[in-house]
MOPAC internal coordinates of N, CA, C and O (Angstrom, degrees):
PM7 1SCF
backbone

  N    0.0000 0     0.00 0     0.00 0    0    0    0
  C    1.4475 1     0.00 0     0.00 0    1    0    0
  C    1.5436 1   108.04 1     0.00 0    2    1    0
  O    1.2310 1   121.30 1   -44.88 1    3    2    1
  N    1.3207 1   115.12 1   135.12 1    3    2    1
  C    1.4604 1   120.59 1   177.69 1    5    3    2
  C    1.5244 1   109.65 1   -72.94 1    6    5    3
  O    1.2310 1   121.02 1   -34.09 1    7    6    5
  N    1.3250 1   115.65 1   145.91 1    7    6    5
  C    1.4561 1   120.04 1   172.42 1    9    7    6
  C    1.5272 1   107.25 1   -88.86 1   10    9    7
  O    1.2310 1   120.40 1   -73.61 1   11   10    9
  N    1.3081 1   116.85 1   106.39 1   11   10    9
  C    1.4600 1   121.30 1  -176.17 1   13   11   10
  C    1.5164 1   109.74 1   -84.46 1   14   13   11
  O    1.2310 1   120.38 1   -71.05 1   15   14   13
  N    1.3110 1   116.87 1   108.95 1   15   14   13
  C    1.4584 1   121.02 1   177.82 1   17   15   14
  C    1.5276 1   109.51 1   -74.57 1   18   17   15
  O    1.2310 1   121.12 1   -21.54 1   19   18   17
  N    1.3117 1   115.47 1   158.46 1   19   18   17
  C    1.4587 1   121.62 1   174.55 1   21   19   18
  C    1.5144 1   107.09 1  -144.79 1   22   21   19
  O    1.2310 1   120.59 1   -53.21 1   23   22   21
  N    1.3216 1   116.48 1   126.79 1   23   22   21
  C    1.4490 1   121.13 1   177.86 1   25   23   22
  C    1.5264 1   108.73 1  -147.69 1   26   25   23
  O    1.2310 1   120.80 1     5.32 1   27   26   25
  N    1.3268 1   116.07 1  -174.68 1   27   26   25
  C    1.4501 1   118.65 1  -175.25 1   29   27   26
  C    1.5242 1   112.65 1   -65.30 1   30   29   27
  O    1.2310 1   119.71 1   153.74 1   31   30   29
  N    1.3313 1   118.16 1   -26.26 1   31   30   29
  C    1.4613 1   120.38 1   178.56 1   33   31   30
  C    1.5234 1   110.73 1   -71.40 1   34   33   31
  O    1.2310 1   120.43 1   143.91 1   35   34   33
  N    1.3268 1   116.78 1   -36.09 1   35   34   33
  C    1.4605 1   120.85 1   176.48 1   37   35   34
  C    1.5324 1   110.02 1   -66.37 1   38   37   35
  O    1.2310 1   120.97 1   135.72 1   39   38   37
  N    1.3287 1   115.74 1   -44.28 1   39   38   37
  C    1.4601 1   119.67 1   178.68 1   41   39   38
  C    1.5232 1   111.19 1   -64.02 1   42   41   39
  O    1.2310 1   120.52 1   140.99 1   43   42   41
  N    1.3293 1   116.61 1   -39.01 1   43   42   41
  C    1.4547 1   121.30 1   177.40 1   45   43   42
  C    1.5278 1   110.62 1   -61.75 1   46   45   43
  O    1.2310 1   119.70 1   136.21 1   47   46   45
  N    1.3164 1   118.18 1   -43.79 1   47   46   45
  C    1.4649 1   122.48 1   178.86 1   49   47   46
  C    1.5338 1   110.25 1   -60.34 1   50   49   47
  O    1.2310 1   120.89 1   132.78 1   51   50   49
  N    1.3252 1   115.90 1   -47.22 1   51   50   49
  C    1.4698 1   120.59 1  -177.88 1   53   51   50
  C    1.5231 1   110.72 1   -66.32 1   54   53   51
  O    1.2310 1   119.76 1   133.80 1   55   54   53
  N    1.3212 1   118.06 1   -46.20 1   55   54   53
  C    1.4613 1   119.83 1  -178.21 1   57   55   54
  C    1.5312 1   111.78 1   -67.81 1   58   57   55
  O    1.2310 1   119.91 1   144.70 1   59   58   57
  N    1.3206 1   117.78 1   -35.30 1   59   58   57
  C    1.4637 1   119.31 1   175.73 1   61   59   58
  C    1.5221 1   110.87 1   -64.76 1   62   61   59
  O    1.2310 1   120.32 1   140.91 1   63   62   61
  N    1.3312 1   117.00 1   -39.09 1   63   62   61
  C    1.4656 1   120.60 1   176.36 1   65   63   62
  C    1.5164 1   111.07 1   -62.17 1   66   65   63
  O    1.2310 1   120.49 1   139.03 1   67   66   65
  N    1.3199 1   116.67 1   -40.97 1   67   66   65
  C    1.4661 1   119.93 1   177.81 1   69   67   66
  C    1.5203 1   110.72 1   -66.80 1   70   69   67
  O    1.2310 1   119.97 1   141.79 1   71   70   69
  N    1.3270 1   117.66 1   -38.21 1   71   70   69
  C    1.4705 1   121.05 1   178.72 1   73   71   70
  C    1.5250 1   110.57 1   -61.63 1   74   73   71
  O    1.2310 1   120.15 1   136.10 1   75   74   73
  N    1.3253 1   117.32 1   -43.90 1   75   74   73
  C    1.4594 1   121.32 1   177.50 1   77   75   74
  C    1.5274 1   109.57 1   -60.21 1   78   77   75
  O    1.2310 1   120.78 1   136.53 1   79   78   77
  N    1.3298 1   116.11 1   -43.47 1   79   78   77
  C    1.4696 1   120.98 1  -179.23 1   81   79   78
  C    1.5242 1   111.43 1   -64.71 1   82   81   79
  O    1.2310 1   120.09 1   140.71 1   83   82   81
  N    1.3395 1   117.43 1   -39.29 1   83   82   81
  C    1.4605 1   121.73 1   178.65 1   85   83   82
  C    1.5194 1   110.11 1   -58.79 1   86   85   83
  O    1.2310 1   120.44 1   137.17 1   87   86   85
  N    1.3074 1   116.77 1   -42.83 1   87   86   85
  C    1.4546 1   120.79 1  -177.14 1   89   87   86
  C    1.5181 1   112.10 1   -67.43 1   90   89   87
  O    1.2310 1   119.80 1   158.84 1   91   90   89
  N    1.3235 1   117.99 1   -21.16 1   91   90   89
  C    1.4777 1   122.01 1  -178.60 1   93   91   90
  C    1.5214 1   113.45 1  -105.85 1   94   93   91
  O    1.2310 1   120.08 1   172.47 1   95   94   93
  N    1.3126 1   117.45 1    -7.53 1   95   94   93
  C    1.4600 1   121.41 1  -173.74 1   97   95   94
  C    1.5196 1   111.61 1   -70.78 1   98   97   95
  O    1.2310 1   121.02 1   -50.11 1   99   98   97
  N    1.3202 1   115.66 1   129.89 1   99   98   97
  C    1.4615 1   120.94 1  -178.38 1  101   99   98
  C    1.5275 1   112.38 1  -127.72 1  102  101   99
  O    1.2310 1   119.75 1  -153.78 1  103  102  101
  N    1.3096 1   118.09 1    26.22 1  103  102  101
  C    1.4574 1   120.53 1   179.59 1  105  103  102
  C    1.5110 1   109.81 1  -135.60 1  106  105  103
  O    1.2310 1   121.06 1   -19.53 1  107  106  105
  N    1.3154 1   115.57 1   160.47 1  107  106  105
  C    1.4560 1   122.82 1   170.49 1  109  107  106
  C    1.5072 1   107.19 1  -112.60 1  110  109  107
  O    1.2310 1   120.54 1   -47.70 1  111  110  109
  N    1.3117 1   116.58 1   132.30 1  111  110  109
  C    1.4464 1   119.96 1  -177.57 1  113  111  110
  C    1.5150 1   110.99 1  -131.87 1  114  113  111
  O    1.2310 1   121.37 1    26.25 1  115  114  113
  N    1.3221 1   114.98 1  -153.75 1  115  114  113
  C    1.4564 1   121.28 1   178.31 1  117  115  114
  C    1.5248 1   108.97 1  -124.48 1  118  117  115
  O    1.2310 1   120.33 1    10.06 1  119  118  117
  N    1.3020 1   116.98 1  -169.94 1  119  118  117
  C    1.4628 1   120.08 1  -176.56 1  121  119  118
  C    1.5238 1   112.68 1   -63.06 1  122  121  119
  O    1.2310 1   120.02 1   152.42 1  123  122  121
  N    1.3357 1   117.57 1   -27.58 1  123  122  121
  C    1.4644 1   118.59 1   177.23 1  125  123  122
  C    1.5250 1   110.40 1   -67.00 1  126  125  123
  O    1.2310 1   120.10 1   146.88 1  127  126  125
  N    1.3301 1   117.42 1   -33.12 1  127  126  125
  C    1.4595 1   120.96 1   176.26 1  129  127  126
  C    1.5302 1   111.20 1   -68.19 1  130  129  127
  O    1.2310 1   120.71 1   140.96 1  131  130  129
  N    1.3261 1   116.25 1   -39.04 1  131  130  129
  C    1.4659 1   119.86 1   174.21 1  133  131  130
  C    1.5293 1   109.94 1   -59.90 1  134  133  131
  O    1.2310 1   120.75 1   134.82 1  135  134  133
  N    1.3260 1   116.17 1   -45.18 1  135  134  133
  C    1.4605 1   119.92 1   178.18 1  137  135  134
  C    1.5122 1   112.05 1   -60.27 1  138  137  135
  O    1.2310 1   120.47 1   141.28 1  139  138  137
  N    1.3395 1   116.72 1   -38.72 1  139  138  137
  C    1.4583 1   120.89 1   177.95 1  141  139  138
  C    1.5222 1   111.12 1   -63.33 1  142  141  139
  O    1.2310 1   120.15 1   134.84 1  143  142  141
  N    1.3261 1   117.31 1   -45.16 1  143  142  141
  C    1.4721 1   121.32 1  -179.27 1  145  143  142
  C    1.5330 1   110.55 1   -63.12 1  146  145  143
  O    1.2310 1   120.53 1   133.72 1  147  146  145
  N    1.3262 1   116.59 1   -46.28 1  147  146  145
  C    1.4580 1   119.99 1   178.91 1  149  147  146
  C    1.5340 1   109.62 1   -65.07 1  150  149  147
  O    1.2310 1   120.62 1   134.89 1  151  150  149
  N    1.3187 1   116.42 1   -45.11 1  151  150  149
  C    1.4615 1   120.59 1  -179.77 1  153  151  150
  C    1.5139 1   113.14 1   -58.61 1  154  153  151
  O    1.2310 1   120.55 1   138.48 1  155  154  153
  N    1.3245 1   116.55 1   -41.52 1  155  154  153
  C    1.4640 1   119.16 1   179.16 1  157  155  154
  C    1.5191 1   111.00 1   -63.60 1  158  157  155
  O    1.2310 1   120.18 1   137.20 1  159  158  157
  N    1.3202 1   117.26 1   -42.80 1  159  158  157
  C    1.4695 1   119.91 1  -179.17 1  161  159  158
  C    1.5275 1   112.24 1   -69.70 1  162  161  159
  O    1.2310 1   120.35 1   142.68 1  163  162  161
  N    1.3098 1   116.93 1   -37.32 1  163  162  161
  C    1.4570 1   119.78 1   175.03 1  165  163  162
  C    1.5285 1   109.41 1   -65.78 1  166  165  163
  O    1.2310 1   120.32 1   138.02 1  167  166  165
  N    1.3285 1   116.98 1   -41.98 1  167  166  165
  C    1.4558 1   121.00 1   178.57 1  169  167  166
  C    1.5154 1   113.31 1   -64.72 1  170  169  167
  O    1.2310 1   119.98 1   146.23 1  171  170  169
  N    1.3362 1   117.65 1   -33.77 1  171  170  169
  C    1.4561 1   119.96 1   175.20 1  173  171  170
  C    1.5275 1   110.84 1   -65.52 1  174  173  171
  O    1.2310 1   120.62 1   142.58 1  175  174  173
  N    1.3279 1   116.43 1   -37.42 1  175  174  173
  C    1.4649 1   120.48 1  -178.71 1  177  175  174
  C    1.5213 1   111.99 1   -74.81 1  178  177  175
  O    1.2310 1   121.03 1   137.05 1  179  178  177
  N    1.3254 1   115.64 1   -42.95 1  179  178  177
  C    1.4660 1   120.91 1  -178.12 1  181  179  178
  C    1.5268 1   108.19 1  -110.47 1  182  181  179
  O    1.2310 1   121.22 1   -90.37 1  183  182  181
  N    1.3194 1   115.27 1    89.63 1  183  182  181
  C    1.4634 1   121.48 1  -177.37 1  185  183  182
  C    1.5230 1   110.69 1   -64.28 1  186  185  183
  O    1.2310 1   121.15 1   -32.76 1  187  186  185
  N    1.3278 1   115.41 1   147.24 1  187  186  185
  C    1.4737 1   122.49 1   173.17 1  189  187  186
  C    1.5292 1   112.59 1    56.79 1  190  189  187
  O    1.2310 1   120.41 1  -133.86 1  191  190  189
  N    1.3359 1   116.81 1    46.14 1  191  190  189
  C    1.4626 1   120.58 1   178.01 1  193  191  190
  C    1.5221 1   109.86 1   -62.31 1  194  193  191
  O    1.2310 1   121.12 1   -43.97 1  195  194  193
  N    1.3104 1   115.47 1   136.03 1  195  194  193
  C    1.4669 1   120.93 1   176.19 1  197  195  194
  C    1.5273 1   108.69 1   -87.98 1  198  197  195
  O    1.2310 1   120.96 1    -7.61 1  199  198  197
  N    1.3231 1   115.76 1   172.39 1  199  198  197
  C    1.4679 1   119.77 1   176.00 1  201  199  198
  C    1.5140 1   110.48 1   -61.77 1  202  201  199
  O    1.2310 1   120.07 1   143.63 1  203  202  201
  N    1.3324 1   117.47 1   -36.37 1  203  202  201
  C    1.4735 1   120.45 1   176.85 1  205  203  202
  C    1.5250 1   110.99 1   -63.40 1  206  205  203
  O    1.2310 1   120.29 1   138.71 1  207  206  205
  N    1.3467 1   117.05 1   -41.29 1  207  206  205
  C    1.4658 1   120.63 1   176.77 1  209  207  206
  C    1.5243 1   111.10 1   -61.24 1  210  209  207
  O    1.2310 1   120.77 1   135.82 1  211  210  209
  N    1.3153 1   116.14 1   -44.18 1  211  210  209
  C    1.4619 1   121.31 1  -179.75 1  213  211  210
  C    1.5267 1   109.86 1   -63.97 1  214  213  211
  O    1.2310 1   120.42 1   136.67 1  215  214  213
  N    1.3144 1   116.80 1   -43.33 1  215  214  213
  C    1.4815 1   120.15 1   178.35 1  217  215  214
  C    1.5212 1   110.96 1   -62.53 1  218  217  215
  O    1.2310 1   119.93 1   140.18 1  219  218  217
  N    1.3462 1   117.74 1   -39.82 1  219  218  217
  C    1.4687 1   120.43 1   176.87 1  221  219  218
  C    1.5258 1   110.41 1   -60.35 1  222  221  219
  O    1.2310 1   120.58 1   135.38 1  223  222  221
  N    1.3298 1   116.50 1   -44.62 1  223  222  221
  C    1.4546 1   120.64 1   179.94 1  225  223  222
  C    1.5375 1   110.63 1   -62.62 1  226  225  223
  O    1.2310 1   120.34 1   133.74 1  227  226  225
  N    1.3113 1   116.96 1   -46.26 1  227  226  225
  C    1.4697 1   121.28 1  -179.55 1  229  227  226
  C    1.5226 1   110.72 1   -62.91 1  230  229  227
  O    1.2310 1   120.25 1   138.75 1  231  230  229
  N    1.3275 1   117.13 1   -41.25 1  231  230  229
  C    1.4654 1   119.87 1   177.75 1  233  231  230
  C    1.5239 1   111.16 1   -63.74 1  234  233  231
  O    1.2310 1   120.17 1   139.68 1  235  234  233
  N    1.3211 1   117.27 1   -40.32 1  235  234  233
  C    1.4591 1   120.43 1   176.63 1  237  235  234
  C    1.5220 1   111.50 1   -64.04 1  238  237  235
  O    1.2310 1   120.82 1   140.42 1  239  238  237
  N    1.3226 1   116.03 1   -39.58 1  239  238  237
  C    1.4765 1   120.64 1   177.20 1  241  239  238
  C    1.5226 1   110.24 1   -62.09 1  242  241  239
  O    1.2310 1   120.51 1   132.06 1  243  242  241
  N    1.3171 1   116.64 1   -47.94 1  243  242  241
  C    1.4699 1   120.39 1   179.21 1  245  243  242
  C    1.5319 1   111.09 1   -59.12 1  246  245  243
  O    1.2310 1   120.72 1   138.44 1  247  246  245
  N    1.3219 1   116.23 1   -41.56 1  247  246  245
  C    1.4681 1   119.36 1   178.13 1  249  247  246
  C    1.5195 1   111.21 1   -62.51 1  250  249  247
  O    1.2310 1   120.38 1   135.36 1  251  250  249
  N    1.3207 1   116.88 1   -44.64 1  251  250  249
  C    1.4668 1   120.12 1   178.42 1  253  251  250
  C    1.5188 1   112.69 1   -59.66 1  254  253  251
  O    1.2310 1   120.87 1   136.22 1  255  254  253
  N    1.3370 1   115.95 1   -43.78 1  255  254  253
  C    1.4716 1   118.84 1   178.51 1  257  255  254
  C    1.5147 1   110.12 1   -65.08 1  258  257  255
  O    1.2310 1   120.31 1   139.98 1  259  258  257
  N    1.3319 1   117.02 1   -40.02 1  259  258  257
  C    1.4763 1   119.29 1  -178.84 1  261  259  258
  C    1.5252 1   111.74 1   -62.51 1  262  261  259
  O    1.2310 1   120.52 1   151.89 1  263  262  261
  N    1.3319 1   116.61 1   -28.11 1  263  262  261
  C    1.4640 1   119.30 1   177.22 1  265  263  262
  C    1.5224 1   112.08 1   -71.84 1  266  265  263
  O    1.2310 1   119.78 1   161.00 1  267  266  265
  N    1.3243 1   118.03 1   -19.00 1  267  266  265
  C    1.4531 1   121.03 1  -178.66 1  269  267  266
  C    1.5164 1   114.55 1  -103.96 1  270  269  267
  O    1.2310 1   119.82 1   161.02 1  271  270  269
  N    1.3290 1   117.95 1   -18.98 1  271  270  269
  C    1.4674 1   118.35 1  -175.58 1  273  271  270
  C    1.5215 1   114.38 1  -109.33 1  274  273  271
  O    1.2310 1   120.55 1  -171.00 1  275  274  273
  N    1.3140 1   116.55 1     9.00 1  275  274  273
  C    1.4574 1   120.74 1   174.46 1  277  275  274
  C    1.5186 1   114.65 1    82.80 1  278  277  275
  O    1.2310 1   119.15 1  -169.89 1  279  278  277
  N    1.3233 1   119.23 1    10.11 1  279  278  277
  C    1.4694 1   120.58 1   179.78 1  281  279  278
  C    1.5183 1   113.17 1   -99.86 1  282  281  279
  O    1.2310 1   119.91 1  -177.30 1  283  282  281
  N    1.3321 1   117.78 1     2.70 1  283  282  281
  C    1.4566 1   121.44 1  -178.89 1  285  283  282
  C    1.5198 1   110.78 1   -75.33 1  286  285  283
  O    1.2310 1   120.10 1   180.00 1  287  286  285

């Protein structure tokens, strides 16, 4: 399994990709569409993500949400 680093340059790459997408977006969707947009940009940054990589990302996402909704 690859050790996937994460730093401010990775976040900058992902957020810039989302910014470009925002400027071109012409649809209204639901939270699954948000997940798709974020997932595509994360996937562009971290090529060839394994299932373990995806699970790590999802677990981090769940932790972040739990810090904001009182379930942490």
